[in-house]
One Martini backbone bead per residue (centre of mass of N, CA, C, O) as a GRO file, in nm:
protein
  229
    1MET     BB    1   0.098   0.034   0.021
    2LYS     BB    2   0.035   0.380  -0.043
    3VAL     BB    3   0.185   0.666   0.126
    4LEU     BB    4   0.099   1.009   0.174
    5LEU     BB    5   0.311   1.241   0.340
    6ILE     BB    6   0.208   1.561   0.478
    7GLU     BB    7   0.501   1.690   0.641
    8ASP     BB    8   0.719   1.937   0.793
    9ASP     BB    9   0.798   1.772   1.032
   10TYR     BB   10   1.077   1.585   1.060
   11VAL     BB   11   1.032   1.417   1.313
   12VAL     BB   12   0.746   1.320   1.260
   13GLY     BB   13   0.780   1.225   0.966
   14ASP     BB   14   1.009   1.015   1.016
   15MET     BB   15   0.853   0.842   1.218
   16ILE     BB   16   0.617   0.761   1.041
   17ALA     BB   17   0.775   0.651   0.797
   18MET     BB   18   0.935   0.434   0.950
   19TYR     BB   19   0.698   0.271   1.064
   20LEU     BB   20   0.552   0.206   0.792
   21ARG     BB   21   0.793   0.067   0.658
   22ASP     BB   22   0.805  -0.159   0.872
   23GLU     BB   23   0.499  -0.235   0.761
   24ASN     BB   24   0.528  -0.231   0.433
   25TYR     BB   25   0.511   0.061   0.338
   26ASP     BB   26   0.480   0.306   0.085
   27VAL     BB   27   0.661   0.606   0.144
   28LEU     BB   28   0.579   0.956   0.090
   29ARG     BB   29   0.751   1.258   0.176
   30VAL     BB   30   0.625   1.587   0.225
   31GLY     BB   31   0.644   1.957   0.316
   32TYR     BB   32   0.431   2.054   0.090
   33GLY     BB   33   0.129   2.117  -0.041
   34LYS     BB   34   0.179   2.142  -0.350
   35GLU     BB   35   0.341   1.883  -0.368
   36GLY     BB   36   0.119   1.700  -0.261
   37VAL     BB   37  -0.086   1.739  -0.489
   38GLN     BB   38   0.102   1.635  -0.713
   39GLN     BB   39   0.145   1.344  -0.577
   40VAL     BB   40  -0.140   1.245  -0.615
   41ARG     BB   41  -0.091   1.218  -0.927
   42ASP     BB   42   0.199   1.069  -0.937
   43PHE     BB   43   0.192   0.844  -0.692
   44HIS     BB   44  -0.079   0.710  -0.623
   45PRO     BB   45  -0.220   0.680  -0.355
   46ASP     BB   46  -0.416   0.513  -0.102
   47ILE     BB   47  -0.316   0.727   0.120
   48ILE     BB   48  -0.351   1.023   0.337
   49VAL     BB   49  -0.125   1.220   0.539
   50LEU     BB   50  -0.236   1.529   0.687
   51ASP     BB   51  -0.144   1.832   0.775
   52PHE     BB   52  -0.289   2.118   0.901
   53LEU     BB   53   0.005   2.263   0.907
   54LEU     BB   54   0.169   2.457   0.655
   55PRO     BB   55   0.390   2.672   0.504
   56ASP     BB   56   0.190   2.703   0.217
   57ALA     BB   57  -0.069   2.572   0.370
   58ASN     BB   58  -0.389   2.464   0.434
   59GLY     BB   59  -0.531   2.168   0.511
   60ILE     BB   60  -0.819   2.239   0.428
   61GLU     BB   61  -0.757   2.337   0.141
   62LEU     BB   62  -0.622   2.075   0.048
   63CYS     BB   63  -0.856   1.888   0.096
   64THR     BB   64  -1.049   2.029  -0.100
   65GLU     BB   65  -0.874   2.000  -0.352
   66ILE     BB   66  -0.851   1.690  -0.353
   67ARG     BB   67  -1.166   1.643  -0.361
   68SER     BB   68  -1.203   1.758  -0.659
   69PHE     BB   69  -1.027   1.471  -0.779
   70SER     BB   70  -1.047   1.285  -0.504
   71SER     BB   71  -1.116   0.977  -0.284
   72ILE     BB   72  -0.891   0.956  -0.110
   73PRO     BB   73  -0.793   0.885   0.183
   74ILE     BB   74  -0.796   1.108   0.482
   75ILE     BB   75  -0.558   1.188   0.734
   76MET     BB   76  -0.565   1.419   0.988
   77ILE     BB   77  -0.307   1.612   1.147
   78SER     BB   78  -0.273   1.769   1.486
   79ILE     BB   79  -0.227   2.006   1.750
   80LYS     BB   80  -0.513   2.047   1.731
   81THR     BB   81  -0.814   2.010   1.967
   82ASN     BB   82  -1.046   2.136   1.850
   83VAL     BB   83  -1.359   2.061   1.756
   84SER     BB   84  -1.386   2.262   1.517
   85ASP     BB   85  -1.142   2.156   1.355
   86ARG     BB   86  -1.247   1.870   1.312
   87ILE     BB   87  -1.507   1.944   1.168
   88THR     BB   88  -1.381   2.101   0.936
   89ALA     BB   89  -1.214   1.862   0.825
   90LEU     BB   90  -1.452   1.668   0.771
   91LEU     BB   91  -1.614   1.867   0.584
   92ALA     BB   92  -1.362   1.886   0.373
   93GLY     BB   93  -1.294   1.540   0.357
   94ALA     BB   94  -1.205   1.397   0.593
   95ASP     BB   95  -1.191   1.068   0.747
   96ASP     BB   96  -0.983   1.173   0.970
   97PHE     BB   97  -0.868   1.263   1.316
   98MET     BB   98  -0.548   1.357   1.468
   99CYS     BB   99  -0.388   1.416   1.770
  100LYS     BB  100  -0.115   1.555   1.890
  101PRO     BB  101  -0.003   1.302   2.017
  102PHE     BB  102   0.048   0.965   1.880
  103SER     BB  103   0.007   0.647   1.807
  104MET     BB  104   0.134   0.437   1.572
  105ARG     BB  105  -0.072   0.210   1.611
  106GLU     BB  106  -0.322   0.388   1.566
  107LEU     BB  107  -0.256   0.481   1.284
  108LEU     BB  108  -0.260   0.203   1.155
  109ALA     BB  109  -0.552   0.135   1.233
  110ARG     BB  110  -0.678   0.378   1.074
  111ILE     BB  111  -0.581   0.296   0.798
  112ILE     BB  112  -0.726   0.025   0.784
  113VAL     BB  113  -1.012   0.144   0.821
  114CYS     BB  114  -1.018   0.334   0.577
  115MET     BB  115  -0.972   0.111   0.365
  116ARG     BB  116  -1.224  -0.049   0.434
  117ARG     BB  117  -1.426   0.171   0.363
  118MET     BB  118  -1.345   0.201   0.067
  119ILE     BB  119  -1.415  -0.085  -0.015
  120ASN     BB  120  -1.714  -0.077   0.073
  121HIS     BB  121  -1.796   0.168  -0.109
  122GLU     BB  122  -1.706   0.016  -0.388
  123THR     BB  123  -1.928  -0.180  -0.311
  124LYS     BB  124  -2.192  -0.321  -0.421
  125PRO     BB  125  -2.484  -0.415  -0.354
  126HIS     BB  126  -2.469  -0.765  -0.332
  127GLU     BB  127  -2.183  -0.801  -0.401
  128ARG     BB  128  -1.955  -1.038  -0.504
  129ILE     BB  129  -1.636  -1.121  -0.388
  130ASP     BB  130  -1.378  -1.247  -0.565
  131MET     BB  131  -1.122  -1.424  -0.582
  132PRO     BB  132  -0.873  -1.498  -0.730
  133GLU     BB  133  -0.840  -1.763  -0.934
  134SER     BB  134  -0.634  -1.927  -0.738
  135ILE     BB  135  -0.883  -1.858  -0.500
  136SER     BB  136  -1.200  -1.900  -0.599
  137SER     BB  137  -1.320  -2.072  -0.350
  138ILE     BB  138  -1.312  -1.783  -0.223
  139GLN     BB  139  -1.590  -1.593  -0.084
  140ILE     BB  140  -1.693  -1.244  -0.040
  141ASN     BB  141  -1.954  -1.068   0.149
  142GLN     BB  142  -1.969  -0.753   0.285
  143ILE     BB  143  -2.267  -0.694   0.329
  144GLN     BB  144  -2.331  -0.993   0.468
  145ARG     BB  145  -2.085  -1.125   0.598
  146THR     BB  146  -1.970  -1.364   0.401
  147VAL     BB  147  -1.856  -1.711   0.353
  148ARG     BB  148  -1.723  -1.908   0.079
  149ILE     BB  149  -1.659  -2.261   0.007
  150ASP     BB  150  -1.731  -2.397  -0.275
  151GLY     BB  151  -2.033  -2.259  -0.212
  152GLN     BB  152  -2.005  -2.287   0.099
  153HIS     BB  153  -2.111  -2.194   0.389
  154ILE     BB  154  -1.929  -2.006   0.642
  155GLU     BB  155  -1.878  -1.985   0.971
  156THR     BB  156  -1.804  -1.677   1.145
  157THR     BB  157  -1.652  -1.479   1.334
  158PHE     BB  158  -1.571  -1.169   1.376
  159SER     BB  159  -1.259  -1.209   1.386
  160GLU     BB  160  -1.230  -1.404   1.145
  161TYR     BB  161  -1.341  -1.210   0.933
  162GLU     BB  162  -1.142  -0.974   0.976
  163LEU     BB  163  -0.888  -1.133   0.913
  164LEU     BB  164  -0.962  -1.229   0.627
  165LEU     BB  165  -0.998  -0.945   0.505
  166LEU     BB  166  -0.713  -0.846   0.559
  167PHE     BB  167  -0.565  -1.064   0.397
  168TYR     BB  168  -0.709  -1.031   0.124
  169PHE     BB  169  -0.604  -0.711   0.088
  170ASN     BB  170  -0.289  -0.840   0.182
  171PRO     BB  171  -0.112  -1.001  -0.004
  172GLY     BB  172   0.208  -1.099   0.134
  173ARG     BB  173   0.174  -0.967   0.401
  174VAL     BB  174   0.330  -0.921   0.706
  175PHE     BB  175   0.185  -1.004   1.023
  176THR     BB  176   0.181  -0.928   1.326
  177ARG     BB  177   0.026  -0.978   1.617
  178GLU     BB  178   0.003  -0.675   1.677
  179ASN     BB  179  -0.140  -0.597   1.417
  180LEU     BB  180  -0.393  -0.779   1.466
  181ILE     BB  181  -0.482  -0.658   1.731
  182THR     BB  182  -0.526  -0.369   1.620
  183ALA     BB  183  -0.732  -0.447   1.393
  184LEU     BB  184  -0.956  -0.561   1.592
  185GLY     BB  185  -0.934  -0.302   1.842
  186GLY     BB  186  -0.679  -0.172   1.895
  187GLU     BB  187  -0.448  -0.096   2.132
  188ASP     BB  188  -0.677  -0.177   2.377
  189ALA     BB  189  -0.734  -0.458   2.311
  190PRO     BB  190  -0.869  -0.774   2.439
  191VAL     BB  191  -0.592  -0.903   2.301
  192SER     BB  192  -0.388  -1.181   2.235
  193ASP     BB  193  -0.157  -1.376   2.105
  194ARG     BB  194  -0.309  -1.638   2.164
  195SER     BB  195  -0.581  -1.559   2.032
  196ILE     BB  196  -0.471  -1.529   1.748
  197ASP     BB  197  -0.387  -1.825   1.715
  198VAL     BB  198  -0.671  -1.937   1.750
  199HIS     BB  199  -0.804  -1.793   1.512
  200ILE     BB  200  -0.620  -1.913   1.293
  201THR     BB  201  -0.681  -2.209   1.343
  202LYS     BB  202  -0.988  -2.186   1.287
  203LEU     BB  203  -0.964  -2.064   1.002
  204ARG     BB  204  -0.813  -2.295   0.868
  205LYS     BB  205  -1.040  -2.510   0.912
  206LYS     BB  206  -1.240  -2.342   0.712
  207ILE     BB  207  -1.033  -2.283   0.438
  208GLU     BB  208  -0.864  -2.535   0.450
  209LYS     BB  209  -0.797  -2.849   0.332
  210ASP     BB  210  -0.512  -2.849   0.511
  211PRO     BB  211  -0.451  -2.721   0.814
  212LYS     BB  212  -0.157  -2.857   0.863
  213HIS     BB  213  -0.113  -2.755   0.539
  214PRO     BB  214  -0.110  -2.460   0.452
  215LYS     BB  215  -0.163  -2.226   0.160
  216HIS     BB  216  -0.255  -1.932   0.278
  217ILE     BB  217  -0.208  -1.938   0.594
  218LEU     BB  218   0.103  -1.836   0.700
  219THR     BB  219   0.385  -1.891   0.879
  220VAL     BB  220   0.612  -1.655   1.030
  221TRP     BB  221   0.876  -1.717   1.192
  222GLY     BB  222   0.896  -1.481   1.455
  223VAL     BB  223   0.640  -1.290   1.354
  224GLY     BB  224   0.369  -1.437   1.188
  225TYR     BB  225   0.155  -1.360   0.913
  226LYS     BB  226   0.039  -1.479   0.582
  227PHE     BB  227  -0.105  -1.429   0.256
  228VAL     BB  228  -0.162  -1.675  -0.006
  229MET     BB  229  -0.249  -1.740  -0.349
   0.00000   0.00000   0.00000
């Protein structure tokens, strides 16, 4: 996934960029608003993290300008904590607003949530989303929150479904258990490493032909899990 980070503070910008790159995101950081708008067109990001105050532009104005030609999710970040500023940002087209300082883990969780909303928004009602041909036996309907394997309905818990959806839209990406805990409920979620392993084991039993020798949800020893098509 490609992230465009428009942030003029080098310390904050470098910290965010470093963290997201460690999570296998492709990050481009720019420090000026005009350059940021141009990179929306040139870099083609999947999501934008936009600072509220920039040297050459106001984040609200930039958000409005970007919204005039793109629906890419925007997370606005700011040292401003006033409710009025948050409301203004959201009305200008931002999908989320975070006040500095914030947890990098929370930022990652909000990025995942924003991308999930985008995917849901682009899915037509009652449209069935088929997996790529190599794993076409697995089908997900996001509107009805159902999973089918070889045409047969599979019952999943809330957590199992959310994990499968996350894997589905991020094939090949390695997720640490901490990533998965954050994705399921945020930084303070009552989820442990052990419970993640239990969810994965149960999910494998439901979607894998041979759960003991999985072909799709693979263990990356010492790190976590990844989904392979």
